[in-house]
C-alpha positions as CSV (number, residue, x, y, z in Angstrom):
1,M,36.0,7.7,-34.5
2,S,37.9,10.9,-34.6
3,Q,38.8,12.9,-31.9
4,D,36.5,15.9,-32.3
5,Q,33.6,13.5,-32.4
6,Y,34.8,11.9,-29.0
7,F,35.3,15.3,-27.1
8,K,31.7,15.8,-28.8
9,D,30.3,12.4,-27.0
10,L,31.9,12.9,-23.9
11,E,30.4,16.4,-24.0
12,E,26.8,15.2,-24.8
13,I,27.2,12.6,-21.6
14,E,28.5,15.2,-19.5
15,N,25.6,17.6,-20.0
16,L,23.2,14.1,-19.4
17,Q,24.6,13.5,-16.6
18,K,23.7,16.8,-15.2
19,S,20.6,16.7,-16.4
20,L,19.7,13.0,-15.4
21,T,20.8,14.4,-11.6
22,R,17.8,16.5,-11.6
23,Y,15.4,14.2,-13.6
24,M,16.0,11.2,-11.4
25,M,14.2,12.5,-8.7
26,Y,10.6,12.1,-10.4
27,Y,12.1,8.2,-10.4
28,K,12.4,8.3,-6.6
29,F,9.2,10.0,-5.8
30,A,7.6,7.5,-8.0
31,M,9.6,4.4,-6.0
32,E,8.2,5.9,-2.7
33,E,4.8,6.7,-4.0
34,I,4.4,2.4,-5.1
35,G,6.3,1.8,-1.6
36,T,3.6,3.6,0.4
37,K,0.9,1.5,-2.0
38,I,2.7,-1.6,-0.9
39,S,3.0,-0.9,3.0
40,I,-0.7,0.3,3.2
41,L,-1.3,-3.1,1.9
42,Q,1.3,-4.9,4.4
43,Q,0.0,-2.8,7.4
44,E,-3.7,-3.4,6.4
45,F,-3.0,-7.5,6.0
46,Q,-1.7,-6.9,9.3
47,Y,-4.4,-5.4,11.4
48,I,-7.4,-6.9,9.3
49,H,-6.7,-10.3,8.5
50,S,-5.3,-13.4,9.7
51,Y,-2.5,-13.6,6.7
52,N,-0.1,-11.1,5.6
53,P,1.3,-12.7,1.7
54,I,4.3,-10.2,1.8
55,E,7.1,-10.8,3.6
56,H,9.4,-8.0,3.0
57,V,10.0,-5.1,0.4
58,K,13.2,-4.1,-1.6
59,S,13.9,-1.4,-3.4
60,R,16.4,0.4,-5.7
61,L,17.0,3.6,-7.9
62,K,19.7,2.9,-10.8
63,N,22.5,5.6,-10.8
64,T,23.0,7.8,-13.6
65,Q,26.4,6.0,-15.1
66,S,24.7,2.9,-14.9
67,I,21.7,4.7,-17.6
68,I,24.3,5.8,-19.7
69,N,26.1,2.4,-19.8
70,K,22.3,1.0,-21.2
71,L,21.8,3.7,-23.5
72,K,25.3,2.7,-25.0
73,R,24.7,-0.8,-25.2
74,R,21.5,-0.5,-26.8
75,G,22.7,2.4,-29.1
76,Y,20.4,4.6,-27.9
77,E,20.4,8.8,-28.2
78,F,21.7,10.2,-25.4
79,S,18.6,12.5,-24.4
80,I,16.3,12.6,-21.5
81,D,13.1,11.8,-24.0
82,S,15.1,8.7,-25.3
83,I,15.6,7.4,-21.6
84,R,12.1,8.3,-20.8
85,Q,10.8,6.2,-23.8
86,N,13.5,3.2,-23.4
87,V,14.9,2.6,-20.3
88,L,11.7,1.2,-17.8
89,D,13.9,-0.3,-14.6
90,I,15.5,2.8,-13.5
91,A,13.1,2.7,-10.6
92,G,12.8,-0.8,-9.3
93,I,11.0,-2.5,-6.4
94,R,11.0,-6.3,-5.6
95,I,8.4,-8.1,-3.2
96,I,9.1,-10.6,-1.8
97,C,6.2,-13.7,-0.3
98,S,6.1,-16.7,0.9
99,F,3.8,-18.4,-1.5
100,T,3.8,-18.6,-5.3
101,S,-0.4,-18.1,-4.7
102,D,0.8,-14.6,-2.5
103,I,2.9,-13.1,-6.3
104,Y,-0.3,-13.7,-7.7
105,R,-2.3,-11.6,-5.2
106,V,-0.3,-9.2,-4.5
107,A,0.3,-8.0,-8.0
108,G,-3.4,-8.8,-9.0
109,M,-3.8,-6.0,-5.6
110,L,-1.3,-3.4,-7.4
111,M,-2.9,-3.6,-10.8
112,Q,-6.3,-2.8,-9.6
113,Q,-5.1,0.5,-8.2
114,R,-7.0,3.2,-10.3
115,D,-4.1,5.6,-10.6
116,I,-1.6,2.9,-11.9
117,E,-1.2,1.2,-15.5
118,V,0.3,-1.6,-16.3
119,I,2.8,-1.2,-19.1
120,E,4.3,-4.8,-19.4
121,Y,3.7,-8.1,-17.3
122,K,5.9,-10.9,-17.6
123,D,5.0,-14.3,-15.8
124,Y,8.5,-16.1,-15.6
125,I,6.9,-18.7,-13.1
126,E,4.5,-19.9,-15.7
127,N,7.9,-19.8,-18.1
128,P,10.7,-19.5,-16.5
129,K,13.7,-18.0,-18.5
130,P,16.1,-21.1,-20.0
131,N,18.6,-20.8,-17.0
132,G,16.0,-21.4,-14.2
133,Y,15.1,-18.0,-13.3
134,Q,11.6,-17.6,-12.0
135,S,10.1,-14.3,-10.9
136,L,7.0,-12.1,-12.0
137,H,7.9,-8.8,-13.4
138,M,5.7,-5.7,-14.4
139,I,6.5,-2.5,-15.3
140,L,3.9,0.0,-14.0
141,K,3.3,3.6,-15.1
142,I,2.3,6.0,-12.2
143,P,1.8,10.1,-11.9
144,V,3.9,12.0,-9.7
145,F,2.2,15.2,-8.7
146,M,4.7,18.2,-8.7
147,S,3.9,21.6,-8.1
148,D,3.4,22.5,-11.8
149,R,2.6,20.0,-13.3
150,V,2.6,15.9,-13.3
151,E,4.9,13.3,-14.5
152,Q,4.1,10.3,-15.8
153,V,6.7,7.7,-14.0
154,Y,7.7,3.9,-15.1
155,V,8.8,1.9,-12.3
156,E,9.5,-1.8,-12.3
157,V,8.2,-4.4,-10.2
158,Q,9.4,-7.7,-9.4
159,I,7.3,-10.2,-7.1
160,R,9.0,-13.6,-6.3
161,T,9.5,-15.9,-3.0
162,I,12.1,-16.6,-0.8
163,A,13.3,-19.3,-2.5
164,M,12.9,-17.6,-6.1
165,D,15.1,-14.9,-4.6
166,F,17.8,-16.7,-2.8
167,W,18.2,-18.6,-6.2
168,A,18.6,-15.4,-8.2
169,S,20.6,-13.7,-5.8
170,L,23.4,-17.1,-5.8
171,E,22.8,-16.7,-9.8
172,H,23.9,-12.7,-9.3
173,K,27.2,-13.5,-7.8
174,I,28.1,-16.4,-9.9
175,Y,27.7,-14.7,-12.8
176,Y,29.5,-11.7,-11.7
177,K,32.7,-13.3,-10.0
178,Y,32.9,-15.0,-13.4
179,D,32.4,-12.0,-15.5
180,K,29.2,-13.7,-16.9
181,E,31.5,-16.5,-18.6
182,V,30.2,-19.1,-16.3
183,P,31.6,-22.6,-16.8
184,E,28.8,-24.9,-17.8
185,N,29.1,-27.5,-14.8
186,L,28.2,-24.3,-12.8
187,K,25.0,-23.3,-15.2
188,E,23.4,-27.3,-15.2
189,D,24.0,-26.9,-11.3
190,L,22.1,-23.7,-11.1
191,K,19.4,-25.0,-13.6
192,D,19.2,-28.3,-11.1
193,A,19.2,-25.8,-8.3
194,A,16.2,-23.5,-9.9
195,D,13.8,-27.1,-10.7
196,Q,14.6,-28.3,-7.3
197,I,13.4,-24.7,-5.2
198,A,10.4,-24.9,-7.8
199,H,9.6,-28.6,-6.6
200,L,10.0,-26.9,-3.1
201,D,7.6,-23.6,-3.7
202,H,5.3,-26.3,-4.7
203,K,5.4,-28.6,-2.2
204,M,5.1,-25.5,0.6
205,E,2.4,-24.3,-1.3
206,K,0.1,-27.5,-0.9
207,I,1.2,-27.3,2.6
208,H,0.0,-24.1,3.2
209,K,-3.1,-24.9,1.5
210,E,-3.8,-27.5,3.8
211,M,-3.0,-25.5,6.5
212,Q,-5.8,-22.6,5.6
213,K,-8.7,-25.2,5.2
214,L,-7.8,-26.9,8.6
215,R,-8.0,-23.0,9.6
216,H,-11.3,-22.4,8.1
217,E,-12.9,-25.5,9.5
218,N,-11.9,-25.0,13.1
219,E,-13.1,-21.5,12.4
220,I,-16.3,-23.0,11.4
221,K,-16.7,-25.3,14.3
222,G,-15.3,-22.8,16.8
223,K,-18.5,-20.8,15.4
224,A,-21.1,-23.8,15.7
225,E,-19.5,-24.3,19.2
226,D,-20.3,-20.9,20.5
227,K,-23.9,-21.0,19.0
228,E,-24.1,-24.3,21.2
229,T,-23.0,-22.3,24.0
230,E,-25.3,-19.4,23.3
231,R,-28.3,-22.0,22.9
232,V,-27.5,-23.4,26.4
233,K,-26.7,-20.3,28.5
234,P,-30.2,-19.0,28.5
235,E,-31.5,-22.4,29.9
236,A,-28.9,-22.4,32.2
237,K,-30.2,-18.8,33.3
238,D,-33.6,-19.9,33.5
239,Y,-33.0,-22.6,36.1
240,E,-30.9,-20.0,38.0
241,D,-33.6,-17.9,38.3
242,E,-36.2,-20.7,39.3
243,K,-34.1,-21.9,41.8
244,D,-33.7,-18.2,43.0
245,S,-37.4,-17.8,43.2
246,S,-37.8,-21.2,44.6
247,N,-35.0,-20.2,48.0
248,I,-37.3,-17.0,48.3
249,S,-40.4,-18.7,48.8
250,M,-39.3,-21.2,50.9
251,K,-37.7,-18.0,53.1
252,Y,-41.4,-16.4,53.0
253,F,-42.5,-19.6,54.2
254,S,-40.8,-19.8,57.0
255,M,-41.1,-16.3,58.0
256,M,-45.1,-17.2,57.6
257,L,-44.8,-20.3,59.8
258,T,-42.5,-18.9,62.6
259,N,-45.1,-15.7,62.9
260,S,-48.0,-18.0,63.2
261,M,-46.3,-20.0,65.8
262,E,-45.3,-16.8,68.0
263,T,-49.0,-15.5,67.7
């Protein structure tokens, strides 16, 4: 690369960084929009339903340098249009659930939102990556309403269980420590740990379903007992009414007898 070309590329990157800093606010707003939708779902489950499938939520926004590095690695043009079309994970949200079934439940609720368009859907739970990685990935497109226009912005959403998130965090730290040159024995251990986590998630899911079944049976039993109580209550009330009526009659008879004797 000639010196002139080097300085030209450097100038392009500097100009892109300035434009990208202003452009990033759209991704921030889109991430907050999705975050609000998730928060509403959390509160709905907390106040209305007996079970909340969302444990906690994390969010992150790529910095400008990370975005530019991605353009370089993939050989994309240095422009805002290129970023809009090719870098779809600038804004990211990670949803952590307790059970695998919760992942699909939450994903379904998000996909049903009328202003959300699903651009990409990758199920690494049904089809784990070769290293054992599991998670559900979606690229969602959401409108951001500005004062003078509407921007369609992409947000990456990852949904996984607590166990999956723990494994992914550990794997990331190991790859970072070894600069992606991880020894084979560690790779094998990670894959084995991923398999055990998948088995654990499956077992916990089974326990969860058994608990739900018992709760449902107890609710039915409780309703049946309530109905029986309601059925018995009127009879008890009738008995009390009869008892009160009898007491009044006895008092009246006693009073009449007393008056008769005095006369």
